[in-house]
Each structure stands twice: as C-alpha cells, then as structure tokens.
C-alpha positions in Angstrom: 142.0 -124.6 28.0 143.8 -127.4 29.8 147.1 -126.3 28.1 146.5 -122.7 29.1 145.9 -123.8 32.7 149.1 -125.8 32.8 151.0 -122.8 31.4 149.6 -120.5 34.0 150.5 -122.7 36.9 154.0 -123.7 35.7 155.6 -121.2 38.0 153.6 -122.1 41.2 153.2 -125.8 40.9 156.9 -126.6 41.6 156.5 -125.7 45.3 154.1 -128.5 46.1 154.0 -131.0 43.3 156.3 -133.9 43.4 156.7 -137.2 41.5 155.2 -140.2 43.0 158.2 -141.7 44.9 156.4 -142.7 48.1 156.1 -146.1 49.6 152.7 -147.4 48.5 152.2 -150.4 50.7 149.0 -148.9 52.0 147.4 -149.0 48.5 145.3 -152.1 47.8 145.6 -154.0 44.6 142.8 -154.4 42.1 142.2 -157.1 39.5 142.4 -156.2 35.8 138.6 -156.5 35.7 138.1 -154.2 38.7 140.4 -151.6 37.2 138.6 -151.7 33.9 135.3 -151.2 35.7 136.8 -148.1 37.4 137.9 -146.8 34.0 134.4 -147.3 32.6 132.8 -145.6 35.6 135.1 -142.5 35.0 134.5 -142.3 31.3 132.7 -139.0 31.0 131.8 -139.6 27.3 129.2 -142.1 28.4 127.5 -140.1 31.2 123.8 -140.0 30.5 122.2 -137.9 33.3 122.5 -136.8 37.0 121.4 -140.2 38.2 124.2 -141.8 36.2 126.6 -139.5 37.9 125.2 -140.4 41.3 125.5 -144.1 40.6 129.1 -143.8 39.3 130.2 -141.7 42.3 128.6 -144.0 44.8 130.1 -147.1 43.2 133.6 -145.6 43.1 133.3 -144.5 46.8 132.1 -147.9 47.9 134.7 -149.8 45.8 137.6 -147.8 47.2 136.2 -147.2 50.6 135.6 -150.8 51.4 139.3 -151.4 51.0 140.2 -148.3 52.9 142.0 -147.1 49.8 143.5 -143.7 50.5 142.6 -142.7 46.9 139.0 -143.1 47.9 139.0 -140.4 50.6 137.7 -137.7 48.3 135.0 -139.8 46.5 133.7 -141.0 49.8 133.1 -137.4 50.8 131.9 -136.3 47.4 129.5 -139.2 47.0 127.5 -138.0 49.9 127.4 -134.5 48.4 126.4 -135.9 45.0 123.5 -137.9 46.6 122.2 -134.7 48.1 122.7 -132.6 45.0 120.9 -135.2 42.9 118.0 -135.3 45.3 117.7 -131.5 45.2 117.6 -131.5 41.4 115.1 -134.4 41.2 112.8 -132.6 43.6 112.9 -129.4 41.6 114.6 -127.1 44.0 115.9 -124.8 41.4 114.6 -122.0 39.2 116.7 -123.1 36.3 116.6 -126.9 36.6 118.5 -127.4 33.3 121.5 -125.3 34.5 121.5 -127.0 37.8 121.7 -130.4 36.1 124.4 -129.2 33.8 126.4 -127.9 36.8 126.1 -131.2 38.6 127.3 -133.2 35.6 130.1 -130.8 34.6 131.3 -130.5 38.1 131.5 -134.3 38.7 133.1 -134.8 35.3 136.1 -132.8 36.4 136.9 -135.4 39.0 136.0 -138.3 36.7 138.3 -137.1 34.0 141.3 -136.8 36.3 140.7 -140.2 38.0 140.4 -141.8 34.6 143.7 -140.2 33.6 145.3 -141.5 36.7 144.0 -145.0 36.0 145.4 -144.8 32.5 148.8 -143.2 33.5 147.8 -140.1 31.4 148.2 -136.4 32.1 146.2 -134.9 34.9 145.3 -131.4 36.0 148.0 -130.1 38.4 145.6 -129.9 41.4 144.7 -133.6 41.0 148.3 -134.5 40.6 148.7 -133.0 44.0 145.8 -135.1 45.4 146.9 -138.4 44.0 150.5 -137.9 45.0 149.4 -137.3 48.6 147.2 -140.4 48.5 150.2 -142.5 47.5 152.2 -141.3 50.5 151.3 -143.7 53.2 152.5 -141.4 56.0 149.7 -138.9 55.3 146.7 -138.4 57.5 143.4 -139.5 56.0 141.7 -136.2 56.7 144.6 -134.4 54.9 143.9 -136.5 51.8 140.1 -135.8 51.9 140.6 -132.1 52.5 143.1 -131.9 49.6 140.5 -133.5 47.3 137.9 -131.0 48.5 140.3 -128.1 47.9 141.0 -129.4 44.4 137.4 -129.8 43.5 135.9 -126.6 44.9 138.7 -124.1 44.4 139.5 -125.1 40.8 136.9 -127.5 39.4 133.8 -125.6 40.5 135.0 -122.4 38.9 135.8 -124.2 35.7 132.4 -125.9 35.8 130.6 -122.5 36.2 132.6 -121.3 33.2 131.9 -124.5 31.1 128.1 -124.3 31.5 128.2 -120.5 30.8 126.3 -119.8 33.9 124.5 -116.4 33.7 124.5 -113.8 36.4 120.9 -114.7 37.4 121.9 -118.3 38.1 123.6 -117.0 41.3 120.6 -117.7 43.6 120.4 -121.3 42.3 124.2 -121.7 42.8 123.9 -120.5 46.4 121.0 -122.8 47.0 122.9 -125.7 45.5 125.6 -125.2 48.1 123.3 -124.6 51.0 121.6 -128.0 50.6 125.0 -129.7 50.9 126.2 -128.3 54.2 123.5 -130.2 56.0 125.3 -133.5 55.2 128.5 -132.8 57.3 127.5 -135.5 59.8 126.8 -138.1 57.1 130.2 -137.4 55.5 131.8 -137.9 58.8 129.9 -141.2 59.4 131.1 -142.5 56.0 134.7 -141.5 56.7 134.6 -143.3 60.1 132.9 -146.4 58.5 135.6 -146.8 55.8 138.7 -145.2 57.3 138.1 -145.3 61.1 138.8 -141.5 61.5 136.6 -139.0 63.3 136.5 -135.8 61.2 133.7 -134.2 63.2 135.8 -131.1 64.2 137.1 -130.5 60.7 133.9 -131.1 58.8 131.8 -129.0 61.2 134.2 -126.2 60.7 134.5 -126.5 57.0 130.9 -127.0 56.1 129.1 -125.3 59.0 131.6 -122.7 60.1 131.7 -124.1 63.6 135.4 -124.2 64.1 136.8 -125.5 67.4 139.1 -123.2 69.4 142.2 -125.3 68.5 141.8 -124.2 64.9 142.0 -120.5 65.8 145.0 -118.7 64.3 145.6 -121.4 61.7 143.9 -119.7 58.8 141.3 -122.4 58.6 138.3 -120.2 59.6 138.9 -117.8 56.7 140.5 -119.9 54.0 138.8 -123.2 54.5 135.2 -122.1 54.9 132.9 -123.8 52.5 130.8 -120.7 51.8 133.9 -118.6 51.2 135.5 -121.1 48.8 132.2 -121.5 46.9 131.7 -117.8 46.6 135.2 -117.4 45.2 134.5 -120.2 42.8 131.4 -118.4 41.5 133.2 -115.1 41.0 136.1 -116.9 39.3 133.8 -118.9 37.1 132.1 -115.8 35.9 135.4 -114.1 35.2 136.6 -117.1 33.2 133.8 -116.4 30.8 135.5 -113.1 29.8 138.6 -113.8 27.6 140.7 -110.9 29.0 140.4 -112.2 32.5 141.2 -115.9 31.9 144.9 -115.9 32.6 144.8 -113.6 35.7 141.8 -115.5 37.0 143.5 -118.9 36.7 146.5 -117.5 38.3 144.5 -116.2 41.3 142.7 -119.6 41.5 145.9 -121.5 41.7 147.4 -119.2 44.3 144.3 -119.8 46.4 144.6 -123.5 45.9 148.2 -123.7 47.0 147.7 -121.3 49.9 145.0 -123.7 51.1 147.3 -126.7 50.6 149.9 -125.0 52.8 147.3 -124.4 55.5 146.2 -128.0 55.3 149.9 -129.1 55.5 150.3 -127.0 58.7 147.1 -128.4 60.2 148.4 -131.9 59.5 151.9 -131.1 60.9 150.4 -129.9 64.2 148.2 -132.9 64.6 144.9 -131.2 63.9 143.9 -133.6 61.1 144.7 -136.9 62.8 141.0 -137.7 63.3 141.3 -139.0 66.8 
C-alpha cells in the first residue's frame, strides 16, 4: 500500500516537497544513546497496548520539547491528544472498546513509523517528508510546523488507520465521540506549546479545534479547510472508501489533493503573519 500511495502522489508532491537543504542551526544535537532511545520509542513492532502508546508519545514530546526542538512541535500537540484518547478508552467511553483501542494504536503508529524512518534516514511517507523538511528550515514559524504535522496526521494517517482496522459503518458514532473528547484539550495544547516553544497559539487552536476563528482569519480558507470536525469527517469517509479496492487510487488522490491544499493555506497564513504566535 505504501508503494501505491507513493505512485499516486508522484504528480502532486513536486509542488511542495523539497530536499532538506535548509540551515539547521536551530536543531539540537542528541547523543548516540539518546538517539537510540528515540528509535526504540518509535519501533511499532514492540507496542504492547494503548498505555504503551501514551508513554512513548509523552516521552518523545518531553524529550524534544525540553530542547525546543522544532521536530517536536507535532508530538507536543499530539501527546496531549493521546493522553485524552487513552483516558477515554480506559474509562470505557466506547461501544466498541476493542476497535477504539485498535484505532488509537494504529493511528499513533503512523507517526511512529515515519519518525523512526527519519531517525534511520529511511524512506518516509510523502506527507511526513513535508513535515520534517519544514522542521529543518529554521526560518519557519513554530505554529506552521505544528499545523503541518496535524495536517499530515489527520488528513492522511487517520483515513489510513480507519482502513487498516477495517472500521465498520456502525463504528461511526464511536469515531465521532473519539474526536469530540479531544477538542476540549485545545487550551492544554496551547499551554504545552507555550511552555516548550514560547508561542501563543490560542487563536489558531481555538479556531482549529473549537471552530472559534478570530476575524483576522476570515477569507483565508482556514474556517472551512482547517476545521477539526471537517478534516476528521473527511478522514472517516476516505478511510471507509479505502476499504473498497476500486476506490483506493481515486481516494488516495483526493486525500493528497486535500493535504496539499491545506499546506498551501497554512503557507499563506504563515506568510501573512497569522501563525507567528505573538
């Protein structure tokens, strides 16, 4: 499936992907032992359960965040969401608990696999190439990096995870509930980003997660293309379509077009100073 995805996006990826030629003076250095630990944490073959996923994500976020590593912007955001998702599973929120656990593990594994590939200089999925290239460009705004990681994970990885766990039609209510428990953590996400990176993402995160966009975002496309509920709904529909062989190629094509459209919107928001976190 990974080869198929790469084939489908070959025509579109050229407009945004680039080789890593940026100055990387903002990237902290890690010892060999620290790097090996990160590789172990991102080894999906050894994941045991949802609590293991939570521990790994939290450890990665803390390790990178404490050094203000730009590559940690996404895991800092995602660790908060993983904490809340794990709590909801452990407290029995869902009708199909087994599927909910499968989704949490499969979804997180998509990021782990690509970060592990990055650490090992191996091939990554195109959307994570985009994210890591951006994080190595020290001129980029911190919120731009975090938002690109969110776009990569929800637009592409979530649909792929829905497909991978073979989510049935009647899992939709659990899927929606899974998302609704996460939007309440927008403030916590912002607090973590401020703690580690010194940026205030209140306006962006309140818009993305809660739909409460500030006036200055009007006309940018953010309210329609960067709404958490919209992106998640599309991911559900696409994930279900990927389960049908005849729809795999057109669905991946549509997913990648959506991904790059959102990247263009984020690039414009950054260019106009709306992601400077001040």
